C-alpha positions as CSV (number, residue, x, y, z in Angstrom):
1,A,-0.1,0.2,0.1
2,N,1.1,3.3,-0.7
3,D,0.8,6.2,1.7
4,G,0.8,9.4,-0.2
5,V,0.6,11.9,2.7
6,L,3.9,10.3,4.3
7,A,5.7,9.4,0.9
8,L,8.8,10.6,0.2
9,R,8.5,13.2,-2.7
10,Q,10.7,16.2,-4.0
11,P,9.1,19.5,-3.3
12,G,10.6,21.5,-6.2
13,S,10.0,25.1,-5.5
14,A,7.7,24.8,-2.5
15,L,10.5,25.4,-0.2
16,K,11.5,28.9,-1.5
17,P,8.9,30.7,0.7
18,F,11.0,29.7,3.8
19,T,14.3,31.1,1.8
20,Y,12.6,34.4,1.8
21,L,11.4,34.3,5.4
22,L,14.9,33.7,6.3
23,A,16.2,36.6,4.0
24,M,13.6,39.2,5.5
25,E,14.7,37.9,9.1
26,R,18.6,38.1,8.6
27,N,19.4,40.1,5.8
28,Q,17.0,42.9,6.3
29,R,14.9,42.2,2.8
30,T,11.8,43.6,2.1
31,P,9.3,42.8,-0.8
32,A,10.7,45.7,-2.9
33,S,14.4,44.6,-2.4
34,I,16.0,44.2,-5.5
35,L,17.8,40.7,-6.5
36,A,19.7,39.6,-9.5
37,D,17.9,37.1,-11.9
38,I,21.3,36.9,-13.7
39,P,23.5,33.8,-14.8
40,S,25.1,32.7,-11.6
41,P,27.7,30.2,-11.2
42,F,27.8,28.5,-7.9
43,R,30.8,26.1,-6.7
44,T,30.0,22.8,-5.4
45,P,31.9,19.7,-4.4
46,Q,31.4,18.6,-7.7
47,G,32.6,21.6,-9.6
48,L,30.7,24.6,-10.7
49,D,27.0,24.5,-11.0
50,L,25.3,27.2,-13.1
51,P,21.4,26.8,-12.4
52,E,18.7,28.2,-14.5
53,N,15.0,29.1,-14.3
54,Y,12.3,27.2,-15.6
55,D,12.0,28.7,-18.8
56,H,15.7,29.3,-19.1
57,A,15.3,32.7,-19.2
58,Y,17.0,35.6,-17.2
59,R,15.3,38.8,-16.0
60,G,18.0,41.0,-14.8
61,P,16.9,42.9,-11.5
62,V,13.6,41.8,-10.1
63,T,11.9,42.4,-6.8
64,L,11.8,40.1,-4.1
65,R,8.1,40.2,-4.5
66,N,8.3,39.1,-7.8
67,A,11.0,36.7,-7.5
68,L,9.0,34.5,-5.1
69,A,5.7,35.2,-6.9
70,C,7.1,33.9,-9.9
71,S,8.9,31.1,-8.4
72,L,12.5,32.3,-10.0
73,N,15.0,29.8,-9.1
74,I,18.2,31.8,-9.6
75,P,17.2,34.5,-7.2
76,A,16.2,31.9,-4.5
77,M,19.7,30.0,-4.8
78,R,21.3,33.7,-4.7
79,E,19.5,34.6,-1.3
80,L,20.5,31.2,0.2
81,N,24.1,31.7,-0.6
82,A,23.9,35.1,1.1
83,L,22.4,33.7,4.2
84,G,25.7,31.5,4.5
85,G,24.8,28.6,2.4
86,P,22.2,25.6,3.0
87,A,22.4,25.2,6.8
88,P,20.1,28.1,7.9
89,L,17.4,26.7,5.8
90,Y,18.1,22.9,6.5
91,H,17.9,23.7,10.2
92,L,14.7,25.9,10.0
93,L,13.0,23.1,8.0
94,A,14.1,20.5,10.5
95,D,12.5,22.7,13.3
96,L,9.4,22.7,11.3
97,G,9.2,19.1,11.5
98,L,10.5,18.1,8.3
99,T,12.5,14.7,9.2
100,S,13.5,13.5,5.8
101,L,16.3,15.8,4.7
102,G,19.1,13.7,6.0
103,G,21.9,14.4,8.9
104,D,23.8,16.5,6.8
105,P,22.7,20.1,6.5
106,L,25.4,20.9,3.6
107,A,24.7,17.7,1.3
108,G,22.0,19.3,-0.6
109,G,23.8,22.5,-1.3
110,L,22.0,25.5,-2.6
111,G,19.7,23.4,-4.3
112,L,17.9,22.5,-1.3
113,T,15.7,25.8,-2.0
114,I,14.4,24.4,-5.3
115,G,13.7,20.8,-3.7
116,N,16.6,18.7,-4.0
117,A,15.7,17.0,-0.9
118,P,12.9,14.6,-0.4
119,V,9.8,15.8,1.9
120,R,6.5,14.5,3.1
121,L,3.2,16.0,2.3
122,L,2.1,15.8,6.0
123,E,5.3,17.7,7.3
124,L,5.4,20.2,4.6
125,T,1.6,20.9,4.7
126,N,2.1,21.6,8.3
127,A,5.3,23.8,7.9
128,Y,3.0,26.1,5.8
129,A,0.4,25.8,8.9
130,T,3.2,27.7,10.5
131,L,3.7,30.4,8.3
132,A,-0.3,30.9,8.2
133,S,-0.2,31.0,12.3
134,G,2.6,34.0,12.3
135,G,5.0,31.4,13.4
136,R,3.4,29.0,16.1
137,H,4.3,25.6,15.1
138,L,2.0,22.7,16.4
139,H,2.5,19.1,16.0
140,P,0.3,17.4,13.7
141,V,-2.6,15.4,15.1
142,L,-5.0,13.0,13.4
143,F,-7.6,13.3,16.2
144,P,-7.1,16.4,18.6
145,D,-7.6,15.7,22.3
146,Q,-9.6,18.9,23.3
147,A,-8.3,18.4,27.0
148,A,-4.9,18.2,26.3
149,P,-3.4,21.3,24.1
150,C,-1.1,20.5,21.4
151,A,2.5,21.0,21.8
152,G,4.3,23.4,20.1
153,F,6.7,26.3,19.7
154,Q,6.9,30.0,18.1
155,L,9.4,30.5,15.9
156,P,11.4,33.6,17.0
157,F,10.6,35.9,14.0
158,A,9.0,39.0,13.4
159,A,5.2,39.2,12.6
160,T,6.1,41.5,9.6
161,S,8.0,38.7,8.2
162,F,5.1,36.3,8.3
163,F,2.4,38.8,6.9
164,L,4.9,40.0,4.3
165,I,5.4,36.2,2.8
166,A,1.6,35.7,3.0
167,D,1.0,39.0,1.2
168,I,3.4,37.9,-1.5
169,L,1.9,34.7,-2.2
170,A,-1.6,36.1,-2.1
171,D,-0.6,38.7,-4.9
172,P,-1.9,37.8,-8.4
173,A,-0.3,40.8,-10.1
174,A,3.0,39.8,-8.8
175,R,3.0,36.1,-10.3
176,A,1.0,37.0,-13.5
177,P,4.2,36.9,-15.6
178,S,4.6,33.4,-14.6
179,F,1.1,32.3,-13.7
180,P,-1.4,34.3,-15.7
181,P,-4.7,35.7,-14.1
182,G,-7.8,33.4,-14.2
183,G,-5.7,29.9,-13.5
184,P,-6.4,27.6,-10.6
185,L,-4.3,29.7,-8.3
186,D,-6.8,32.7,-8.4
187,L,-9.8,32.4,-5.9
188,P,-12.5,34.7,-5.1
189,F,-11.2,35.7,-1.9
190,C,-7.4,36.3,-0.8
191,C,-5.5,33.2,-0.6
192,A,-1.7,32.8,-0.2
193,V,-0.5,29.6,-2.6
194,K,2.6,28.1,-4.1
195,T,3.3,25.6,-6.4
196,G,6.2,23.1,-6.9
197,T,7.4,20.7,-9.4
198,S,10.1,18.5,-9.7
199,S,12.3,17.1,-12.2
200,D,10.8,15.4,-15.2
201,F,7.0,16.4,-13.5
202,R,7.2,13.4,-11.3
203,D,5.7,15.5,-8.5
204,N,3.3,18.2,-8.6
205,W,2.7,20.4,-5.4
206,C,0.3,23.1,-4.3
207,L,0.3,24.3,-0.8
208,G,-1.3,27.5,0.9
209,F,-3.4,29.1,3.5
210,T,-6.0,31.5,4.8
211,P,-6.2,32.5,8.3
212,E,-8.8,29.5,8.5
213,F,-7.4,26.8,6.9
214,T,-4.0,25.4,5.4
215,V,-4.4,23.1,2.1
216,G,-1.4,20.7,0.9
217,V,-1.9,19.2,-2.3
218,W,0.6,16.5,-4.1
219,A,-0.3,14.9,-7.7
220,G,1.6,12.4,-9.4
221,N,2.3,8.9,-10.2
222,F,2.5,6.2,-6.9
223,E,4.8,4.3,-9.1
224,N,7.1,7.2,-9.7
225,Q,6.7,7.5,-13.3
226,P,7.2,11.0,-14.6
227,M,4.0,13.0,-16.0
228,K,3.9,14.7,-19.3
229,G,4.5,18.0,-19.1
230,I,2.1,18.6,-16.0
231,S,3.3,21.2,-13.5
232,G,2.4,22.0,-10.0
233,V,-0.3,24.6,-11.6
234,S,-2.0,22.5,-13.9
235,G,-1.9,19.3,-11.8
236,A,-2.1,20.1,-8.0
237,G,-3.4,23.4,-8.6
238,P,-7.0,22.8,-9.6
239,I,-7.3,20.3,-6.6
240,F,-5.9,22.9,-4.2
241,H,-8.8,25.7,-5.8
242,R,-11.8,23.0,-5.3
243,A,-10.8,22.3,-1.9
244,M,-10.4,26.1,-0.7
245,L,-13.7,26.6,-2.2
246,R,-15.3,23.8,-0.8
247,L,-13.5,24.6,3.0
248,H,-14.8,28.2,2.7
249,R,-18.4,27.5,1.5
250,D,-19.6,27.4,4.9
251,H,-16.6,29.7,6.8
252,P,-16.1,33.2,5.4
253,P,-12.7,34.1,4.3
254,S,-10.8,36.5,6.4
255,W,-7.1,37.9,5.8
256,F,-4.3,38.9,8.2
257,A,-4.3,42.0,10.1
258,R,-1.3,44.2,8.9
259,P,1.3,44.4,11.9
260,A,1.6,47.6,13.8
261,G,4.4,49.7,11.9
262,L,4.3,48.2,8.5
263,V,3.0,50.3,5.7
264,A,2.3,50.0,2.1
265,G,3.6,52.1,-0.5
266,T,4.3,52.0,-4.1
267,V,7.9,51.6,-5.4
């Protein structure tokens, strides 16, 4: 029997929000920070690695907002490199309950941010739930005991960082260059959403949240055969879309209150 919730699968770009969360916390990045989407060779134990974006194009200077919303590979790897390498992201993901990353924080290299380590759907969805709760991490339980509160902890990050990540992931204009309007990522209410696609289209992901619900979807073949050109937005995206609509049919959606001291401006 295959347990799709606990199976090890490549997450693709679904880990990028956690890289940018660290960049906001440690490198004082904002959604308007300018990042470089240019050919960027990185030295690895195997030699030089020259990563590419999914469309093999370079955009030059881009805002962090657009880099995350459009899921660009090179700016994410450059940000992880600016954080000192893969170790900070590895430790954050491990703290959030991802148990399948292996014992060496450096093993995946900068490719960790674009999904070269296997994860489990349950654990990654719960990590997104931590983003939705402003850093409050709870261990997943199948049948909650109302008498015994769930054990958990609070990530020591600013409330503004969690709000900004959610704001970017819920911005249809920012993702429009890569994900045209009217697709499955657009809902009739504000909803943060991120897709992921592994190599050879073996794994499709779509994860996201409102203040009320967090949903994680994996789509693929249990025998690990690649799909034919089906990405996270076209494979897992429609399932995510329908799930969110059903969840909010009887629960009116809301959105996160802007933290005190955070102002919006046009750059």
